[in-house]
MIKESE-534052 format. One line per field, with one value per residue (C-alpha): x, y, z; chain; residue number from 0. Coordinates in pm, whole numbers, always signed. Each point is the difference from the previous one (the first is absolute). Example, Ala and Ser with C-alpha at 12.3 -4.5 7.8 and 13.67 -1.06 7.14 Angstrom:
MIKESE-534052
X <- (+1230:+137) .
Y <- (-450:+344) .
Z <- (+780:-66) .
unit <- (A:A) .
pos <- (0:1) .
This chain:
MIKESE-534052
X <- (-1:+103:+118:-237:-384:-209:-237:-263:-237:-135:-221:-293:+128:-316:+155:+277:+84:-69:+84:-259:+205:+316:-134:-216:+258:+267:+238:+29:+129:+316:+106:-116:+257:+255:-123:-143:-1:-270:-252:-206:-292:-153:-352:-163:-222:-120:-105:-237:-211:-164:+112:-28:-53:+204:+77:+130:+203:+170:+143:+163:+336:+3:-140:+239:+298:-140:-19:+349:+126:-155:+172:+326:-63:-60:+332:-92:+380:-79:+311:-143:-357:-203:-270:-217:-325:-243:-190:+361:+80:-244:+91:-221:-282:+70:+87:-369:-142:+159:-23:-404:-105:+156:-256:-384:-247:-144:+338:+66:-364:+85:+306:-192:+269:-178:-342:+177:+198:-325:-187:+283:-8:-364:-88:-318:+140:+326:+183:+198:+334:-84:-114:+323:+226:+135:+125:+193:+117:+124:+147:+201:+124:+103:+149:+320:-63:-23:+38:-138:-289:-59:-353:-261:-199:-282:+149:+177:-271:+129:+345:-158:-201:+354:+126:-292:+59:+367:-75:-246:+247:+286:-244:-116:+268:+343:+185:+36:-101:+89:-312:+40:-40:-212:+208:-234:+81:-226:-85:-263:-3:-343:-9:+12:-385:-28:-261:+189:+316:+202:-88:+54:-383:-97:+238:+106:+367:+361:+193:+344:+81:-181:+242:+22:-279:-245:+66:-32:-319:-137:+81:-120:-324:-19:-305:+85:-254:-324:-129:+323:-87:+268:+366:-107:-231:+142:-17:+42:+345:-175:-110:+117:+151:+272:+135:-9:+219:+239:+29:+126:+198:+153:+298:-3:-149:+2:-171:-304:-30:+8:-245:-259:+26:-63:-281:-167:+41:-122:+332:+53:-135:-83:+227:+317:-81:-44:+322:+194:-111:+23:+375:+40:-159:+210:+309:-107:-48:+278:+261:-269:-10:+381:-3:-277:+182:+306:-176:-226:+325:+73:-235:-135:+137:-313:-87:+302:-20:-353:+77:+318:-231:-238:+260:+132:-354:-72:+294:-131:-328:+128:+200:-311:-231:+248:-17:-347:-108:+309:-171:-348:+109:-73:+301:+4:-305:+140:+303:-189:-185:+280:+225:-300:-57:+362:+52:-271:+116:+335:-185:-222:+314:+198:-331:-16) .
Y <- (+8:+345:+219:+284:-28:-105:+207:-165:+187:+6:+112:-147:-55:+202:+273:+259:+198:+376:+288:-100:-309:+162:+241:-257:-303:-20:+291:-137:-319:+195:+29:-380:-126:+124:-39:-324:-350:+41:-223:+147:-213:+13:-113:-141:-225:+299:+115:-278:+89:+298:-82:-378:+27:-170:+353:+130:-330:+10:+336:-63:-81:+347:+176:-158:+107:+354:+24:-133:+269:+264:-120:+28:+301:+209:-136:-306:-193:-364:-128:+118:-155:-317:+25:-345:-115:-130:-247:-185:-10:-314:-43:+302:-188:-261:+242:+165:-318:-93:+306:+61:-211:+289:+252:+4:+95:+279:+119:+21:+203:+230:+170:+329:-11:-347:+153:+312:-241:-181:+336:+144:-291:+17:-334:-79:-283:-81:-255:-264:+144:+328:-85:-218:+293:+107:-343:-77:+355:-146:-295:+284:+160:-310:-208:+254:+23:+387:+231:+320:+15:+380:+73:+264:+108:-157:-355:-7:-241:-251:-12:-2:-338:-138:+68:-197:-260:-16:-23:-241:-250:+71:-69:-293:-210:+228:+288:+16:+389:+317:+227:+233:+360:+271:+247:+287:+219:+301:+200:+11:+226:+106:-69:+247:+68:+90:-235:-313:-192:-16:-294:-194:-82:+335:+139:+265:-103:+82:-258:-59:-139:+267:+210:+393:+102:-204:+88:+388:-60:-181:+287:+271:-187:-38:+105:+332:+261:-26:+352:+164:+76:+267:+53:+358:-188:-141:-346:-296:-168:-239:-291:+109:-349:+208:+183:-366:-116:+287:-54:-337:-6:+353:+43:+347:+118:+377:-16:-206:+236:+305:-189:-66:+380:+147:-271:+97:+368:-67:+78:-321:-180:-421:-25:+124:-196:-332:+68:+58:-332:-175:+83:-113:-331:-37:+67:-237:-283:+69:-212:-271:+7:-19:-320:-144:+12:-136:-304:-35:-8:-330:-250:-282:+183:+32:-349:-120:+210:-119:-362:-12:+153:-224:-283:+175:+36:-387:-100:+221:-132:-351:+37:+194:-264:-276:+176:+24:-352:-126:+247:-156:-361:-64:-93:-304:-115:-9:-161:-298:-63:-31:-191:-258:+15:-55:-282:-189:+44:-163:-271:-57:-9:-210:-255:+44) .
Z <- (-7:-47:+261:-150:+36:-256:-188:-218:-248:-349:-252:-203:-398:-91:-202:+7:+305:+49:+184:+291:+9:+76:+214:+224:-1:-242:+114:+332:-158:-112:+358:+98:-222:+187:+309:-27:-197:-213:-164:-267:-159:-285:+128:-263:+198:+177:-311:-62:+289:-203:-361:-52:-389:-275:-159:+335:+101:-356:+56:+332:-163:-153:+279:+246:-234:-9:+382:+55:-288:+179:+331:-197:-122:+303:+124:+180:-25:-138:+196:+341:-58:-68:-253:-55:-176:+309:-212:-63:+357:+31:+375:+40:-66:+231:+274:-49:+37:+326:+169:-100:+283:+259:-116:+0:-291:+264:+35:-355:-57:+258:-225:-198:-264:-137:-47:-143:-252:-80:-97:-169:-266:+3:+178:+148:+207:+142:-141:+156:-88:+80:+330:+37:-131:+342:+93:-330:+80:+306:-185:-188:+291:+230:-301:-9:+372:-49:+313:-159:-269:-115:-24:-13:+320:-182:-19:+349:+104:-260:+191:+304:-125:-104:+355:+142:-217:+78:+365:-29:-203:+228:+341:-176:-152:+108:-94:-360:-119:+132:+51:-313:+96:-238:-129:-64:-321:-78:-263:-281:-325:-138:-334:-299:-5:+355:+70:+149:+114:-364:-136:-353:-20:+38:-260:+257:+27:-107:-70:+85:-356:-157:-231:+60:-297:+173:+349:-127:-163:+312:+209:-222:+27:+355:+238:+195:+156:-171:+118:-183:-346:-55:+120:+179:+239:+321:+30:+231:+103:+241:-122:-358:-168:-212:+322:+194:-256:-15:+370:-19:-329:-64:+231:-54:+294:-71:-336:+128:+296:-259:-209:+273:+125:-365:-49:+293:-116:-322:-154:-205:-219:-9:-325:+199:+330:-242:-205:+299:+137:-355:+56:+325:-50:-309:+165:+275:-262:-205:+187:+26:-367:-45:+245:-202:-319:+157:+113:-317:-185:+157:-176:+269:+282:+186:-72:+132:+324:+73:-107:+274:+265:-41:+39:+320:+134:-76:+229:+257:-7:-14:+326:+172:-100:+117:+340:-2:-77:+246:+285:-64:-24:-351:-116:+247:-132:-348:+101:+180:-260:-266:+231:+45:-371:-103:+281:-166:-331:+89:+187:-314:-208:+214:+7:-374) .
unit <- (A:A:A:A:A:A:A:A:A:A:A:A:A:A:A:A:A:A:A:A:A:A:A:A:A:A:A:A:A:A:A:A:A:A:A:A:A:A:A:A:A:A:A:A:A:A:A:A:A:A:A:A:A:A:A:A:A:A:A:A:A:A:A:A:A:A:A:A:A:A:A:A:A:A:A:A:A:A:A:A:A:A:A:A:A:A:A:A:A:A:A:A:A:A:A:A:A:A:A:A:A:A:A:A:A:A:A:A:A:A:A:A:A:A:A:A:A:A:A:A:A:A:A:A:A:A:A:A:A:A:A:A:A:A:A:A:A:A:A:A:A:A:A:A:A:A:A:A:A:A:A:A:A:A:A:A:A:A:A:A:A:A:A:A:A:A:A:A:A:A:A:A:A:A:A:A:A:A:A:A:A:A:A:A:A:A:A:A:A:A:A:A:A:A:A:A:A:A:A:A:A:A:A:A:A:A:A:A:A:A:A:A:A:A:A:A:A:A:A:A:A:A:A:A:A:A:A:A:A:A:A:A:A:A:A:A:A:A:A:A:A:A:A:A:A:A:A:A:A:A:A:A:A:A:A:A:A:A:A:A:A:A:A:A:A:A:A:A:A:A:A:A:A:A:A:A:A:A:A:A:A:A:A:A:A:A:A:A:A:A:A:A:A:A:A:A:A:A:A:A:A:A:A:A:A:A:A:A:A:A:A:A:A:A:A:A:A:A:A:A:A:A:A:A:A:A:A:A:A:A:A:A:A:A:A:A:A:A:A:A:A:A:A:A:A:A:A:A:A:A:A:A) .
pos <- (0:1:2:3:4:5:6:7:8:9:10:11:12:13:14:15:16:17:18:19:20:21:22:23:24:25:26:27:28:29:30:31:32:33:34:35:36:37:38:39:40:41:42:43:44:45:46:47:48:49:50:51:52:53:54:55:56:57:58:59:60:61:62:63:64:65:66:67:68:69:70:71:72:73:74:75:76:77:78:79:80:81:82:83:84:85:86:87:88:89:90:91:92:93:94:95:96:97:98:99:100:101:102:103:104:105:106:107:108:109:110:111:112:113:114:115:116:117:118:119:120:121:122:123:124:125:126:127:128:129:130:131:132:133:134:135:136:137:138:139:140:141:142:143:144:145:146:147:148:149:150:151:152:153:154:155:156:157:158:159:160:161:162:163:164:165:166:167:168:169:170:171:172:173:174:175:176:177:178:179:180:181:182:183:184:185:186:187:188:189:190:191:192:193:194:195:196:197:198:199:200:201:202:203:204:205:206:207:208:209:210:211:212:213:214:215:216:217:218:219:220:221:222:223:224:225:226:227:228:229:230:231:232:233:234:235:236:237:238:239:240:241:242:243:244:245:246:247:248:249:250:251:252:253:254:255:256:257:258:259:260:261:262:263:264:265:266:267:268:269:270:271:272:273:274:275:276:277:278:279:280:281:282:283:284:285:286:287:288:289:290:291:292:293:294:295:296:297:298:299:300:301:302:303:304:305:306:307:308:309:310:311:312:313:314:315:316:317:318:319:320:321:322:323:324:325:326:327:328:329:330:331:332:333:334:335:336:337:338:339:340:341:342:343:344:345:346:347:348:349:350:351) .
C-alpha cells in the first residue's frame, strides 16, 4: 500500500467536460494528483442507471477517451494518476453483490439523490439498478480501499452510506476496509442561459474542448440583465452570469471591478463586457488547447493509458476481493469442496 492516502473519483461517460465540471470538481483534481494516490474511473456502469439504451452504450468508448483527454488537457499528469474503465474491472461487480446484504432497501430509498436522478431521466418508476446505484458506488470506493472521496455537498450522503457498509463489514467479518471520508468540493457555474446549472443537455455549456471562435460565439449570446435594453441604463451585476464568469475566469481583478462599476452606472455596454470575458476565457483555455494538441498527436496514447490503468485496477480488485472472501470465509468453502473433489478424482482414477 502507498504511504499517500488514496482518492477515488470519476465521471460518467456521457459526453465532453465543460467549464461547470472544471469549477465543480476537476480543478481540484489538479492538486489531488500531487497530494494523493489518485484513481479516476470512467464510470460506464453508473451511466447504465439512466442511459441503458444501446446507442448510449456504443458511445462509451469514444466518450471515455474524450473524458481522459479532457483531464490531460487541464493538466493532469498521466504518470501520477490511474485512469480505468469501470465495467472492465469485474471484481467491482462481485464486490457489489457481497456487500449488498449490508444495506436495506429502506436505507437506499432515504437517499434523495435517487429520486432526483429518476426525475431528471424522466423515469416514472425507479429501476433496480438505480436503487442499487449507491451500493455500486460503495463497491467502487471500497475496491481500491480509498481513504477520501471528493463529492459535492448533495452527494455526501452516498459516502456516508459507504462508511456504514465498511463498518458493518468490518464488525461482522474483520477489518478489511478503511472508512472513506468525504472530501467536500464546492462550486457551481450557472449556464450561459442564466437559468440553470451548466449542462450539455440544456445547450447552455462552454466545453473545455471548444475552439476560440466557438467560445466567443457562446459568450456573445450569453444571458445578461434582461431589464437593460440600452448601454446607458444602469445594470445589475449580482446574478448576472457574465460577471459570474468574470469572477471565476478573469484574473485581472482591476478590470473586472472597473467593468462592474461602469455597468452599475450605465457607462459600459454588454458587448464590451462580453468581449473581455471571451478573451479571458480563451486565455484560460489556450494552455488546455496546447496540451490537447500534444496528446492528440500521440495516436493511441489515451487507449494505452486507459488499458494499463484498468489492468492496475483489476489487480487492486483481485487483492481486495481475496481479502474480503477470506474474511467472510468464502474461500474456505470452495477450498473444502475442491479438495474433496480432487481427492475423489484421484481415488476413482486409482480404482479404475
